[in-house]
Each structure stands twice: as C-alpha cells, then as structure tokens.
C-alpha positions, 0 to 999 in steps of 0.5 A: 489311230482309234478310239475303241472301248472294251467291254469286260467286267473281268480287269485282268482281261480289260488289261491285256486287251488295252496293253495289245491295244495301246501298242497299236497306237489306239486310244480305249475307253473302258467299261467293266459291265454291259449298262456302263459299255452301253452308256459310253458308246452311245455317248462317245461313239467309239470306232469299235467295241470289243465285247465280252458277253457274260456281264453285270447288270445287261449281257454282250448281247443285250449291247448287241440287242440294244446297238442294232435297235438303236441302228447304232453303227458301231463294229463290235468284236463279241470276246467269250469263253462260250465255244458254241457255234450258235452262241458265235451266229447269234451274235453275228446275227445281232450285227458282230463283226467278229466273235472270239474265242478267250483268251484272244491273241494279238494277232487275233485281235488285231484282225478284227480290230482292223476288220471292223476299222475297214466295215466302219469307214466303208459304210461311212461313204 
C-alpha cells in the first residue's frame, strides 16, 4: 500500500499506531523525535507522515515549518493530546492535512491516511 512515517517519541504510541497501519498493509518508517523524523522524511520521501507535536529535539510544528519551507509535498497528519482549536488551526495553516486527538481510533487513522494519500495522488498530477 503506502510508505508511512510515524514520528512519535512515545514508543507505546508508535507501536499502537504501527499495528493499525500494518493491519492495513502499509510499510512503516519510525522516528522517535522531530529531527530524526525530518531527516527520514527528506531522505525517504514517505507517502504520508503521522506527526506528534510535543517531542524532543524538534517539535511537530517545527517539522511542519521545515517541510513547508523546503516545499516538500508530503502530507502530514498531526497527532496530539492538545485539544485547543488554536493549536489545531496552527497545524492546518502549516500544511497538516488532518489533526487527530490522542489516542486516535483505528478508523480515524485509516480515514486520515486515505485522505492524505488521495491528496498526494491529486497533487502529483
């Protein structure tokens, strides 16, 4: 199916999300902090990024800013425990395709992934 990068500092959350994505047939890349995630994204060009906000070394919004500044067209889905509308809107303004609250349900993740993959396909034309 798709190559998906999970950028999340909590190993248990990465495992939970990875299990959902593997069940759908996706191939996974993983990063435990924002800087590592950005490097993997620039090197491997995944089809989609699942991105936590609060992480060591480089926070999720900084990753979004870097991707936007470099004009990297990889759709990102933000995962956060932050329920503030202002945070959600900031992420969407920085190019995130979706914002999911933690812990995300399997259906929410799969729906957001499909949206991201459709977005990527439409913008590749």
